[in-house]
PDBQT receptor file of N, H, CA, C and O in Angstrom, charges set to zero:
ATOM      1  N   UNK A   1       0.850  -1.143  -0.004  1.00  0.00    +0.000 N 
ATOM      2  CA  UNK A   1       0.203   0.105   0.085  1.00  0.00    +0.000 C 
ATOM      3  C   UNK A   1       0.897   1.179  -0.050  1.00  0.00    +0.000 C 
ATOM      4  O   UNK A   1       1.994   1.203   0.508  1.00  0.00    +0.000 OA
ATOM      5  N   UNK A   2       0.453   2.352  -0.822  1.00  0.00    +0.000 N 
ATOM      6  H   UNK A   2      -0.439   2.333  -1.275  1.00  0.00    +0.000 HD
ATOM      7  CA  UNK A   2       1.273   3.474  -0.827  1.00  0.00    +0.000 C 
ATOM      8  C   UNK A   2       0.479   4.625   0.057  1.00  0.00    +0.000 C 
ATOM      9  O   UNK A   2      -0.734   4.774   0.210  1.00  0.00    +0.000 OA
ATOM     10  N   UNK A   3       1.613   5.404   0.598  1.00  0.00    +0.000 N 
ATOM     11  H   UNK A   3       2.598   5.283   0.474  1.00  0.00    +0.000 HD
ATOM     12  CA  UNK A   3       1.398   6.104   1.528  1.00  0.00    +0.000 C 
ATOM     13  C   UNK A   3       0.579   7.497   0.513  1.00  0.00    +0.000 C 
ATOM     14  O   UNK A   3       1.236   8.015  -0.390  1.00  0.00    +0.000 OA
ATOM     15  N   UNK A   4      -0.519   7.858   0.737  1.00  0.00    +0.000 N 
ATOM     16  H   UNK A   4      -1.052   7.438   1.472  1.00  0.00    +0.000 HD
ATOM     17  CA  UNK A   4      -0.817   9.007  -0.032  1.00  0.00    +0.000 C 
ATOM     18  C   UNK A   4      -0.051  10.081  -0.148  1.00  0.00    +0.000 C 
ATOM     19  O   UNK A   4      -0.150  10.734  -1.187  1.00  0.00    +0.000 OA
ATOM     20  N   UNK A   5       0.866  10.493   0.869  1.00  0.00    +0.000 N 
ATOM     21  H   UNK A   5       0.947   9.962   1.712  1.00  0.00    +0.000 HD
ATOM     22  CA  UNK A   5       1.716  11.536   0.714  1.00  0.00    +0.000 C 
ATOM     23  C   UNK A   5       2.218  11.726  -0.360  1.00  0.00    +0.000 C 
ATOM     24  O   UNK A   5       2.256  12.789  -0.980  1.00  0.00    +0.000 OA
ATOM     25  N   UNK A   6       2.890  10.107  -0.837  1.00  0.00    +0.000 N 
ATOM     26  H   UNK A   6       2.859   9.244  -0.334  1.00  0.00    +0.000 HD
ATOM     27  CA  UNK A   6       3.888   9.981  -1.870  1.00  0.00    +0.000 C 
ATOM     28  C   UNK A   6       3.475   9.958  -3.466  1.00  0.00    +0.000 C 
ATOM     29  O   UNK A   6       4.162  10.221  -4.453  1.00  0.00    +0.000 OA
ATOM     30  N   UNK A   7       2.156   9.563  -3.359  1.00  0.00    +0.000 N 
ATOM     31  H   UNK A   7       1.598   9.349  -2.557  1.00  0.00    +0.000 HD
ATOM     32  CA  UNK A   7       1.590   9.332  -4.830  1.00  0.00    +0.000 C 
ATOM     33  C   UNK A   7       1.932  10.372  -5.851  1.00  0.00    +0.000 C 
ATOM     34  O   UNK A   7       2.231   9.874  -6.936  1.00  0.00    +0.000 OA
ATOM     35  N   UNK A   8       1.971  11.719  -5.803  1.00  0.00    +0.000 N 
ATOM     36  H   UNK A   8       1.728  12.123  -4.921  1.00  0.00    +0.000 HD
ATOM     37  CA  UNK A   8       2.128  12.726  -6.410  1.00  0.00    +0.000 C 
ATOM     38  C   UNK A   8       3.680  12.262  -7.096  1.00  0.00    +0.000 C 
ATOM     39  O   UNK A   8       3.952  12.039  -8.276  1.00  0.00    +0.000 OA
ATOM     40  N   UNK A   9       4.579  12.213  -5.857  1.00  0.00    +0.000 N 
ATOM     41  H   UNK A   9       4.358  12.395  -4.899  1.00  0.00    +0.000 HD
ATOM     42  CA  UNK A   9       5.909  11.853  -6.419  1.00  0.00    +0.000 C 
ATOM     43  C   UNK A   9       5.901  10.714  -7.242  1.00  0.00    +0.000 C 
ATOM     44  O   UNK A   9       6.360  10.797  -8.381  1.00  0.00    +0.000 OA
ATOM     45  N   UNK A  10       5.523   9.851  -6.889  1.00  0.00    +0.000 N 
ATOM     46  H   UNK A  10       5.150   9.783  -5.964  1.00  0.00    +0.000 HD
ATOM     47  CA  UNK A  10       5.538   8.403  -8.010  1.00  0.00    +0.000 C 
ATOM     48  C   UNK A  10       4.893   8.615  -9.202  1.00  0.00    +0.000 C 
ATOM     49  O   UNK A  10       5.477   8.303 -10.239  1.00  0.00    +0.000 OA
ATOM     50  N   UNK A  11       3.664   9.146  -9.244  1.00  0.00    +0.000 N 
ATOM     51  H   UNK A  11       3.190   9.399  -8.401  1.00  0.00    +0.000 HD
ATOM     52  CA  UNK A  11       3.114   9.625 -10.531  1.00  0.00    +0.000 C 
ATOM     53  C   UNK A  11       4.147  10.369 -11.599  1.00  0.00    +0.000 C 
ATOM     54  O   UNK A  11       4.242   9.950 -12.753  1.00  0.00    +0.000 OA
ATOM     55  N   UNK A  12       4.835  11.390 -11.171  1.00  0.00    +0.000 N 
ATOM     56  H   UNK A  12       4.758  11.731 -10.234  1.00  0.00    +0.000 HD
ATOM     57  CA  UNK A  12       5.798  12.141 -11.793  1.00  0.00    +0.000 C 
ATOM     58  C   UNK A  12       6.845  11.399 -12.135  1.00  0.00    +0.000 C 
ATOM     59  O   UNK A  12       7.254  11.415 -13.296  1.00  0.00    +0.000 OA
ATOM     60  N   UNK A  13       7.418  10.660 -11.193  1.00  0.00    +0.000 N 
ATOM     61  H   UNK A  13       7.087  10.647 -10.250  1.00  0.00    +0.000 HD
ATOM     62  CA  UNK A  13       8.690   9.851 -11.745  1.00  0.00    +0.000 C 
ATOM     63  C   UNK A  13       8.127   9.005 -12.414  1.00  0.00    +0.000 C 
ATOM     64  O   UNK A  13       8.778   9.037 -13.458  1.00  0.00    +0.000 OA
ATOM     65  N   UNK A  14       7.086   7.998 -12.581  1.00  0.00    +0.000 N 
ATOM     66  H   UNK A  14       6.557   7.972 -11.733  1.00  0.00    +0.000 HD
ATOM     67  CA  UNK A  14       6.454   7.114 -13.408  1.00  0.00    +0.000 C 
ATOM     68  C   UNK A  14       6.500   8.051 -15.075  1.00  0.00    +0.000 C 
ATOM     69  O   UNK A  14       6.909   7.524 -16.109  1.00  0.00    +0.000 OA
ATOM     70  N   UNK A  15       5.986   9.498 -14.986  1.00  0.00    +0.000 N 
ATOM     71  H   UNK A  15       5.654   9.926 -14.146  1.00  0.00    +0.000 HD
ATOM     72  CA  UNK A  15       6.006   9.638 -16.354  1.00  0.00    +0.000 C 
ATOM     73  C   UNK A  15       7.347  10.243 -16.935  1.00  0.00    +0.000 C 
ATOM     74  O   UNK A  15       7.627  10.407 -18.122  1.00  0.00    +0.000 OA
ATOM     75  N   UNK A  16       8.260  10.593 -15.599  1.00  0.00    +0.000 N 
ATOM     76  H   UNK A  16       8.032  10.460 -14.635  1.00  0.00    +0.000 HD
ATOM     77  CA  UNK A  16       9.672  10.882 -16.178  1.00  0.00    +0.000 C 
ATOM     78  C   UNK A  16      10.698   9.864 -16.671  1.00  0.00    +0.000 C 
ATOM     79  O   UNK A  16      11.637  10.147 -17.416  1.00  0.00    +0.000 OA
ATOM     80  N   UNK A  17      10.354   8.327 -16.051  1.00  0.00    +0.000 N 
ATOM     81  H   UNK A  17       9.591   8.098 -15.446  1.00  0.00    +0.000 HD
ATOM     82  CA  UNK A  17      11.257   7.534 -16.126  1.00  0.00    +0.000 C 
ATOM     83  C   UNK A  17      10.317   6.474 -16.628  1.00  0.00    +0.000 C 
ATOM     84  O   UNK A  17       9.500   5.985 -15.847  1.00  0.00    +0.000 OA
ATOM     85  N   UNK A  18      10.402   5.956 -18.315  1.00  0.00    +0.000 N 
ATOM     86  H   UNK A  18      11.066   6.353 -18.949  1.00  0.00    +0.000 HD
ATOM     87  CA  UNK A  18       9.706   4.577 -18.430  1.00  0.00    +0.000 C 
ATOM     88  C   UNK A  18      10.060   3.350 -17.824  1.00  0.00    +0.000 C 
ATOM     89  O   UNK A  18      11.237   3.211 -17.493  1.00  0.00    +0.000 OA
ATOM     90  N   UNK A  19       9.297   2.481 -17.627  1.00  0.00    +0.000 N 
ATOM     91  H   UNK A  19       8.340   2.594 -17.895  1.00  0.00    +0.000 HD
ATOM     92  CA  UNK A  19       9.758   1.135 -16.640  1.00  0.00    +0.000 C 
ATOM     93  C   UNK A  19      10.781   0.540 -17.726  1.00  0.00    +0.000 C 
ATOM     94  O   UNK A  19      11.659  -0.206 -17.295  1.00  0.00    +0.000 OA
ATOM     95  N   UNK A  20      10.736   0.795 -19.018  1.00  0.00    +0.000 N 
ATOM     96  H   UNK A  20      10.022   1.401 -19.368  1.00  0.00    +0.000 HD
ATOM     97  CA  UNK A  20      11.824  -0.132 -19.844  1.00  0.00    +0.000 C 
ATOM     98  C   UNK A  20      13.069   0.568 -19.612  1.00  0.00    +0.000 C 
ATOM     99  O   UNK A  20      14.035  -0.179 -19.767  1.00  0.00    +0.000 OA
ATOM    100  N   UNK A  21      13.325   1.588 -19.337  1.00  0.00    +0.000 N 
ATOM    101  H   UNK A  21      12.540   2.195 -19.210  1.00  0.00    +0.000 HD
ATOM    102  CA  UNK A  21      14.514   2.542 -19.056  1.00  0.00    +0.000 C 
ATOM    103  C   UNK A  21      15.100   2.040 -17.777  1.00  0.00    +0.000 C 
ATOM    104  O   UNK A  21      16.222   1.549 -17.653  1.00  0.00    +0.000 OA
ATOM    105  N   UNK A  22      13.981   2.268 -16.607  1.00  0.00    +0.000 N 
ATOM    106  H   UNK A  22      13.070   2.667 -16.708  1.00  0.00    +0.000 HD
ATOM    107  CA  UNK A  22      14.423   1.669 -15.278  1.00  0.00    +0.000 C 
ATOM    108  C   UNK A  22      15.112   0.345 -15.287  1.00  0.00    +0.000 C 
ATOM    109  O   UNK A  22      16.235   0.146 -14.822  1.00  0.00    +0.000 OA
ATOM    110  N   UNK A  23      14.229  -0.677 -15.941  1.00  0.00    +0.000 N 
ATOM    111  H   UNK A  23      13.318  -0.515 -16.318  1.00  0.00    +0.000 HD
ATOM    112  CA  UNK A  23      14.983  -2.156 -16.034  1.00  0.00    +0.000 C 
ATOM    113  C   UNK A  23      16.372  -2.065 -16.691  1.00  0.00    +0.000 C 
ATOM    114  O   UNK A  23      17.322  -2.527 -16.059  1.00  0.00    +0.000 OA
ATOM    115  N   UNK A  24      16.541  -1.614 -17.677  1.00  0.00    +0.000 N 
ATOM    116  H   UNK A  24      15.769  -1.239 -18.190  1.00  0.00    +0.000 HD
ATOM    117  CA  UNK A  24      17.513  -1.285 -18.475  1.00  0.00    +0.000 C 
ATOM    118  C   UNK A  24      18.804  -0.980 -17.712  1.00  0.00    +0.000 C 
ATOM    119  O   UNK A  24      19.834  -1.644 -17.830  1.00  0.00    +0.000 OA
ATOM    120  N   UNK A  25      18.642   0.167 -16.857  1.00  0.00    +0.000 N 
ATOM    121  H   UNK A  25      17.805   0.707 -16.761  1.00  0.00    +0.000 HD
ATOM    122  CA  UNK A  25      19.453   0.730 -16.096  1.00  0.00    +0.000 C 
ATOM    123  C   UNK A  25      19.806   0.016 -14.681  1.00  0.00    +0.000 C 
ATOM    124  O   UNK A  25      20.808   0.316 -14.032  1.00  0.00    +0.000 OA
ATOM    125  N   UNK A  26      18.967  -0.855 -14.326  1.00  0.00    +0.000 N 
ATOM    126  H   UNK A  26      18.153  -1.099 -14.854  1.00  0.00    +0.000 HD
ATOM    127  CA  UNK A  26      18.702  -1.728 -13.013  1.00  0.00    +0.000 C 
ATOM    128  C   UNK A  26      19.918  -2.834 -13.610  1.00  0.00    +0.000 C 
ATOM    129  O   UNK A  26      20.861  -3.194 -12.904  1.00  0.00    +0.000 OA
ATOM    130  N   UNK A  27      19.735  -3.245 -14.876  1.00  0.00    +0.000 N 
ATOM    131  H   UNK A  27      18.969  -2.953 -15.449  1.00  0.00    +0.000 HD
ATOM    132  CA  UNK A  27      20.590  -4.649 -15.599  1.00  0.00    +0.000 C 
ATOM    133  C   UNK A  27      21.861  -3.856 -15.566  1.00  0.00    +0.000 C 
ATOM    134  O   UNK A  27      22.826  -4.438 -15.072  1.00  0.00    +0.000 OA
ATOM    135  N   UNK A  28      22.022  -2.734 -15.966  1.00  0.00    +0.000 N 
ATOM    136  H   UNK A  28      21.237  -2.262 -16.368  1.00  0.00    +0.000 HD
ATOM    137  CA  UNK A  28      23.409  -2.210 -16.216  1.00  0.00    +0.000 C 
ATOM    138  C   UNK A  28      24.131  -1.932 -14.842  1.00  0.00    +0.000 C 
ATOM    139  O   UNK A  28      25.344  -2.097 -14.710  1.00  0.00    +0.000 OA
ATOM    140  N   UNK A  29      23.449  -1.574 -14.004  1.00  0.00    +0.000 N 
ATOM    141  H   UNK A  29      22.464  -1.440 -14.111  1.00  0.00    +0.000 HD
ATOM    142  CA  UNK A  29      24.045  -1.343 -12.471  1.00  0.00    +0.000 C 
ATOM    143  C   UNK A  29      24.367  -2.699 -12.045  1.00  0.00    +0.000 C 
ATOM    144  O   UNK A  29      25.337  -2.756 -11.289  1.00  0.00    +0.000 OA
ATOM    145  N   UNK A  30      23.649  -4.116 -12.415  1.00  0.00    +0.000 N 
ATOM    146  H   UNK A  30      22.861  -4.070 -13.030  1.00  0.00    +0.000 HD
ATOM    147  CA  UNK A  30      24.172  -5.133 -11.757  1.00  0.00    +0.000 C 
ATOM    148  C   UNK A  30      25.432  -5.990 -12.511  1.00  0.00    +0.000 C 
ATOM    149  O   UNK A  30      26.144  -6.870 -12.028  1.00  0.00    +0.000 OA
ATOM    150  N   UNK A  31      25.440  -5.376 -13.943  1.00  0.00    +0.000 N 
ATOM    151  H   UNK A  31      24.861  -4.661 -14.336  1.00  0.00    +0.000 HD
ATOM    152  CA  UNK A  31      26.700  -5.845 -14.542  1.00  0.00    +0.000 C 
ATOM    153  C   UNK A  31      27.865  -5.004 -14.274  1.00  0.00    +0.000 C 
ATOM    154  O   UNK A  31      28.978  -5.490 -14.473  1.00  0.00    +0.000 OA
ATOM    155  N   UNK A  32      27.740  -3.649 -13.794  1.00  0.00    +0.000 N 
ATOM    156  H   UNK A  32      26.836  -3.253 -13.633  1.00  0.00    +0.000 HD
ATOM    157  CA  UNK A  32      28.815  -3.009 -13.445  1.00  0.00    +0.000 C 
ATOM    158  C   UNK A  32      29.322  -3.595 -12.179  1.00  0.00    +0.000 C 
ATOM    159  O   UNK A  32      30.522  -3.770 -11.971  1.00  0.00    +0.000 OA
ATOM    160  N   UNK A  33      28.174  -3.959 -11.153  1.00  0.00    +0.000 N 
ATOM    161  H   UNK A  33      27.199  -3.817 -11.322  1.00  0.00    +0.000 HD
ATOM    162  CA  UNK A  33      28.593  -4.749  -9.731  1.00  0.00    +0.000 C 
ATOM    163  C   UNK A  33      29.226  -5.887 -10.087  1.00  0.00    +0.000 C 
ATOM    164  O   UNK A  33      30.097  -6.148  -9.257  1.00  0.00    +0.000 OA
ATOM    165  N   UNK A  34      29.166  -6.656 -10.939  1.00  0.00    +0.000 N 
ATOM    166  H   UNK A  34      28.459  -6.443 -11.613  1.00  0.00    +0.000 HD
ATOM    167  CA  UNK A  34      29.645  -8.105 -11.244  1.00  0.00    +0.000 C 
ATOM    168  C   UNK A  34      31.077  -7.967 -11.896  1.00  0.00    +0.000 C 
ATOM    169  O   UNK A  34      31.961  -8.822 -11.843  1.00  0.00    +0.000 OA
ATOM    170  N   UNK A  35      31.166  -6.443 -12.673  1.00  0.00    +0.000 N 
ATOM    171  H   UNK A  35      30.448  -5.748 -12.716  1.00  0.00    +0.000 HD
ATOM    172  CA  UNK A  35      32.514  -6.286 -13.068  1.00  0.00    +0.000 C 
ATOM    173  C   UNK A  35      33.489  -5.752 -12.203  1.00  0.00    +0.000 C 
ATOM    174  O   UNK A  35      34.680  -5.959 -12.436  1.00  0.00    +0.000 OA
ATOM    175  N   UNK A  36      33.099  -5.043 -11.163  1.00  0.00    +0.000 N 
ATOM    176  H   UNK A  36      32.131  -4.876 -10.974  1.00  0.00    +0.000 HD
ATOM    177  CA  UNK A  36      33.766  -4.422 -10.266  1.00  0.00    +0.000 C 
ATOM    178  C   UNK A  36      34.223  -5.608  -9.037  1.00  0.00    +0.000 C 
ATOM    179  O   UNK A  36      35.076  -5.477  -8.159  1.00  0.00    +0.000 OA
ATOM    180  N   UNK A  37      33.463  -6.616  -9.282  1.00  0.00    +0.000 N 
ATOM    181  H   UNK A  37      32.771  -6.722  -9.995  1.00  0.00    +0.000 HD
ATOM    182  CA  UNK A  37      33.947  -7.950  -8.545  1.00  0.00    +0.000 C 
ATOM    183  C   UNK A  37      34.722  -8.674  -9.196  1.00  0.00    +0.000 C 
ATOM    184  O   UNK A  37      35.035  -9.761  -8.712  1.00  0.00    +0.000 OA
ATOM    185  N   UNK A  38      35.263  -8.257 -10.514  1.00  0.00    +0.000 N 
ATOM    186  H   UNK A  38      35.009  -7.373 -10.908  1.00  0.00    +0.000 HD
ATOM    187  CA  UNK A  38      36.211  -9.262 -10.929  1.00  0.00    +0.000 C 
ATOM    188  C   UNK A  38      35.434 -10.545 -11.992  1.00  0.00    +0.000 C 
ATOM    189  O   UNK A  38      36.057 -11.452 -12.543  1.00  0.00    +0.000 OA
ATOM    190  N   UNK A  39      33.998 -10.319 -12.073  1.00  0.00    +0.000 N 
ATOM    191  H   UNK A  39      33.492  -9.582 -11.625  1.00  0.00    +0.000 HD
ATOM    192  CA  UNK A  39      33.276 -11.341 -12.675  1.00  0.00    +0.000 C 
ATOM    193  C   UNK A  39      33.055 -10.889 -14.293  1.00  0.00    +0.000 C 
ATOM    194  O   UNK A  39      32.239 -10.011 -14.575  1.00  0.00    +0.000 OA
ATOM    195  N   UNK A  40      33.716 -11.450 -15.140  1.00  0.00    +0.000 N 
ATOM    196  H   UNK A  40      34.379 -12.163 -14.911  1.00  0.00    +0.000 HD
ATOM    197  CA  UNK A  40      33.553 -11.068 -16.741  1.00  0.00    +0.000 C 
ATOM    198  C   UNK A  40      34.292  -9.735 -17.269  1.00  0.00    +0.000 C 
ATOM    199  O   UNK A  40      34.094  -9.171 -18.345  1.00  0.00    +0.000 OA
ATOM    200  N   UNK A  41      35.169  -9.378 -16.277  1.00  0.00    +0.000 N 
ATOM    201  H   UNK A  41      35.330  -9.836 -15.402  1.00  0.00    +0.000 HD
ATOM    202  CA  UNK A  41      35.989  -8.493 -16.742  1.00  0.00    +0.000 C 
ATOM    203  C   UNK A  41      37.235  -8.267 -15.876  1.00  0.00    +0.000 C 
ATOM    204  O   UNK A  41      37.269  -7.538 -14.885  1.00  0.00    +0.000 OA
ATOM    205  N   UNK A  42      38.333  -9.040 -16.415  1.00  0.00    +0.000 N 
ATOM    206  H   UNK A  42      38.305  -9.632 -17.220  1.00  0.00    +0.000 HD
ATOM    207  CA  UNK A  42      39.827  -9.120 -15.757  1.00  0.00    +0.000 C 
ATOM    208  C   UNK A  42      40.358  -7.814 -15.964  1.00  0.00    +0.000 C 
ATOM    209  O   UNK A  42      40.277  -7.237 -17.048  1.00  0.00    +0.000 OA
ATOM    210  N   UNK A  43      40.945  -7.295 -14.863  1.00  0.00    +0.000 N 
ATOM    211  H   UNK A  43      41.011  -7.764 -13.982  1.00  0.00    +0.000 HD
ATOM    212  CA  UNK A  43      41.554  -6.120 -14.491  1.00  0.00    +0.000 C 
ATOM    213  C   UNK A  43      41.159  -4.667 -15.022  1.00  0.00    +0.000 C 
ATOM    214  O   UNK A  43      42.005  -3.883 -15.453  1.00  0.00    +0.000 OA
ATOM    215  N   UNK A  44      39.926  -4.406 -14.958  1.00  0.00    +0.000 N 
ATOM    216  H   UNK A  44      39.239  -5.043 -14.607  1.00  0.00    +0.000 HD
ATOM    217  CA  UNK A  44      39.394  -3.345 -15.343  1.00  0.00    +0.000 C 
ATOM    218  C   UNK A  44      39.456  -2.208 -14.221  1.00  0.00    +0.000 C 
ATOM    219  O   UNK A  44      38.925  -2.387 -13.125  1.00  0.00    +0.000 OA
ATOM    220  N   UNK A  45      40.116  -1.056 -14.542  1.00  0.00    +0.000 N 
ATOM    221  H   UNK A  45      40.547  -0.911 -15.432  1.00  0.00    +0.000 HD
ATOM    222  CA  UNK A  45      40.121  -0.379 -13.077  1.00  0.00    +0.000 C 
ATOM    223  C   UNK A  45      38.426   0.412 -12.908  1.00  0.00    +0.000 C 
ATOM    224  O   UNK A  45      37.638   0.779 -13.780  1.00  0.00    +0.000 OA
ATOM    225  N   UNK A  46      38.348   0.449 -11.563  1.00  0.00    +0.000 N 
ATOM    226  H   UNK A  46      38.988   0.151 -10.855  1.00  0.00    +0.000 HD
ATOM    227  CA  UNK A  46      37.065   1.074 -11.308  1.00  0.00    +0.000 C 
ATOM    228  C   UNK A  46      36.587   2.219 -11.952  1.00  0.00    +0.000 C 
ATOM    229  O   UNK A  46      35.407   2.242 -12.301  1.00  0.00    +0.000 OA
ATOM    230  N   UNK A  47      37.377   3.242 -12.180  1.00  0.00    +0.000 N 
ATOM    231  H   UNK A  47      38.336   3.222 -11.897  1.00  0.00    +0.000 HD
ATOM    232  CA  UNK A  47      37.063   4.402 -13.028  1.00  0.00    +0.000 C 
ATOM    233  C   UNK A  47      36.654   3.990 -14.628  1.00  0.00    +0.000 C 
ATOM    234  O   UNK A  47      35.879   4.690 -15.279  1.00  0.00    +0.000 OA
ATOM    235  N   UNK A  48      37.216   2.883 -15.114  1.00  0.00    +0.000 N 
ATOM    236  H   UNK A  48      37.846   2.314 -14.585  1.00  0.00    +0.000 HD
ATOM    237  CA  UNK A  48      36.689   2.292 -16.477  1.00  0.00    +0.000 C 
ATOM    238  C   UNK A  48      35.205   1.767 -16.463  1.00  0.00    +0.000 C 
ATOM    239  O   UNK A  48      34.396   1.732 -17.391  1.00  0.00    +0.000 OA
ATOM    240  N   UNK A  49      35.081   1.391 -15.231  1.00  0.00    +0.000 N 
ATOM    241  H   UNK A  49      35.738   1.419 -14.477  1.00  0.00    +0.000 HD
ATOM    242  CA  UNK A  49      33.555   0.513 -15.206  1.00  0.00    +0.000 C 
ATOM    243  C   UNK A  49      32.782   1.584 -15.107  1.00  0.00    +0.000 C 
ATOM    244  O   UNK A  49      31.758   1.694 -15.780  1.00  0.00    +0.000 OA
ATOM    245  N   UNK A  50      33.273   2.684 -14.074  1.00  0.00    +0.000 N 
ATOM    246  H   UNK A  50      34.105   2.594 -13.527  1.00  0.00    +0.000 HD
ATOM    247  CA  UNK A  50      32.105   3.552 -13.985  1.00  0.00    +0.000 C 
ATOM    248  C   UNK A  50      32.172   4.537 -15.443  1.00  0.00    +0.000 C 
ATOM    249  O   UNK A  50      31.105   5.121 -15.636  1.00  0.00    +0.000 OA
ATOM    250  N   UNK A  51      33.024   4.754 -16.273  1.00  0.00    +0.000 N 
ATOM    251  H   UNK A  51      33.890   4.280 -16.116  1.00  0.00    +0.000 HD
ATOM    252  CA  UNK A  51      32.667   5.570 -17.580  1.00  0.00    +0.000 C 
ATOM    253  C   UNK A  51      31.919   4.564 -18.423  1.00  0.00    +0.000 C 
ATOM    254  O   UNK A  51      31.107   4.985 -19.247  1.00  0.00    +0.000 OA
ATOM    255  N   UNK A  52      32.106   3.398 -18.298  1.00  0.00    +0.000 N 
ATOM    256  H   UNK A  52      32.765   3.056 -17.629  1.00  0.00    +0.000 HD
ATOM    257  CA  UNK A  52      31.505   2.424 -19.300  1.00  0.00    +0.000 C 
ATOM    258  C   UNK A  52      29.707   2.175 -18.851  1.00  0.00    +0.000 C 
ATOM    259  O   UNK A  52      28.892   1.800 -19.694  1.00  0.00    +0.000 OA
ATOM    260  N   UNK A  53      29.412   2.402 -17.699  1.00  0.00    +0.000 N 
ATOM    261  H   UNK A  53      30.074   2.707 -17.014  1.00  0.00    +0.000 HD
ATOM    262  CA  UNK A  53      28.286   2.342 -17.127  1.00  0.00    +0.000 C 
ATOM    263  C   UNK A  53      27.664   3.456 -17.310  1.00  0.00    +0.000 C 
ATOM    264  O   UNK A  53      26.515   3.384 -17.746  1.00  0.00    +0.000 OA
ATOM    265  N   UNK A  54      28.317   4.932 -16.996  1.00  0.00    +0.000 N 
ATOM    266  H   UNK A  54      29.250   4.991 -16.641  1.00  0.00    +0.000 HD
ATOM    267  CA  UNK A  54      27.622   6.038 -17.249  1.00  0.00    +0.000 C 
ATOM    268  C   UNK A  54      27.099   6.397 -18.762  1.00  0.00    +0.000 C 
ATOM    269  O   UNK A  54      26.068   6.990 -19.077  1.00  0.00    +0.000 OA
ATOM    270  N   UNK A  55      28.282   5.776 -19.722  1.00  0.00    +0.000 N 
ATOM    271  H   UNK A  55      29.120   5.295 -19.466  1.00  0.00    +0.000 HD
ATOM    272  CA  UNK A  55      28.271   5.851 -21.176  1.00  0.00    +0.000 C 
ATOM    273  C   UNK A  55      26.563   5.349 -21.242  1.00  0.00    +0.000 C 
ATOM    274  O   UNK A  55      25.604   6.080 -21.490  1.00  0.00    +0.000 OA
ATOM    275  N   UNK A  56      26.547   3.980 -20.959  1.00  0.00    +0.000 N 
ATOM    276  H   UNK A  56      27.326   3.386 -20.758  1.00  0.00    +0.000 HD
ATOM    277  CA  UNK A  56      25.335   3.007 -21.130  1.00  0.00    +0.000 C 
ATOM    278  C   UNK A  56      24.174   3.810 -20.679  1.00  0.00    +0.000 C 
ATOM    279  O   UNK A  56      23.217   4.074 -21.407  1.00  0.00    +0.000 OA
ATOM    280  N   UNK A  57      24.247   4.028 -19.963  1.00  0.00    +0.000 N 
ATOM    281  H   UNK A  57      25.024   3.813 -19.372  1.00  0.00    +0.000 HD
ATOM    282  CA  UNK A  57      23.208   4.809 -19.076  1.00  0.00    +0.000 C 
ATOM    283  C   UNK A  57      22.393   6.111 -19.971  1.00  0.00    +0.000 C 
ATOM    284  O   UNK A  57      21.191   6.262 -20.192  1.00  0.00    +0.000 OA
ATOM    285  N   UNK A  58      23.385   6.816 -20.306  1.00  0.00    +0.000 N 
ATOM    286  H   UNK A  58      24.362   6.693 -20.127  1.00  0.00    +0.000 HD
ATOM    287  CA  UNK A  58      23.192   7.998 -21.499  1.00  0.00    +0.000 C 
ATOM    288  C   UNK A  58      22.419   7.642 -22.578  1.00  0.00    +0.000 C 
ATOM    289  O   UNK A  58      21.377   8.178 -22.954  1.00  0.00    +0.000 OA
ATOM    290  N   UNK A  59      23.200   6.377 -23.217  1.00  0.00    +0.000 N 
ATOM    291  H   UNK A  59      24.047   5.942 -22.912  1.00  0.00    +0.000 HD
ATOM    292  CA  UNK A  59      22.854   6.195 -24.733  1.00  0.00    +0.000 C 
ATOM    293  C   UNK A  59      21.700   5.101 -24.911  1.00  0.00    +0.000 C 
ATOM    294  O   UNK A  59      21.287   4.816 -26.035  1.00  0.00    +0.000 OA
TER     295      UNK A  59
């Protein structure tokens, strides 16, 4: 159940951030997290992982 105080904020967020894009960003965050732990990306610097994440989120 959603507190009525926050309904307007949720409606605004739903208009500004489509569910498809939100799901994509969550997936990108998970991938970046795995890479930061060394899964699927050997010897990548944290800065490079962050740059890649931000680029993918913006495009």
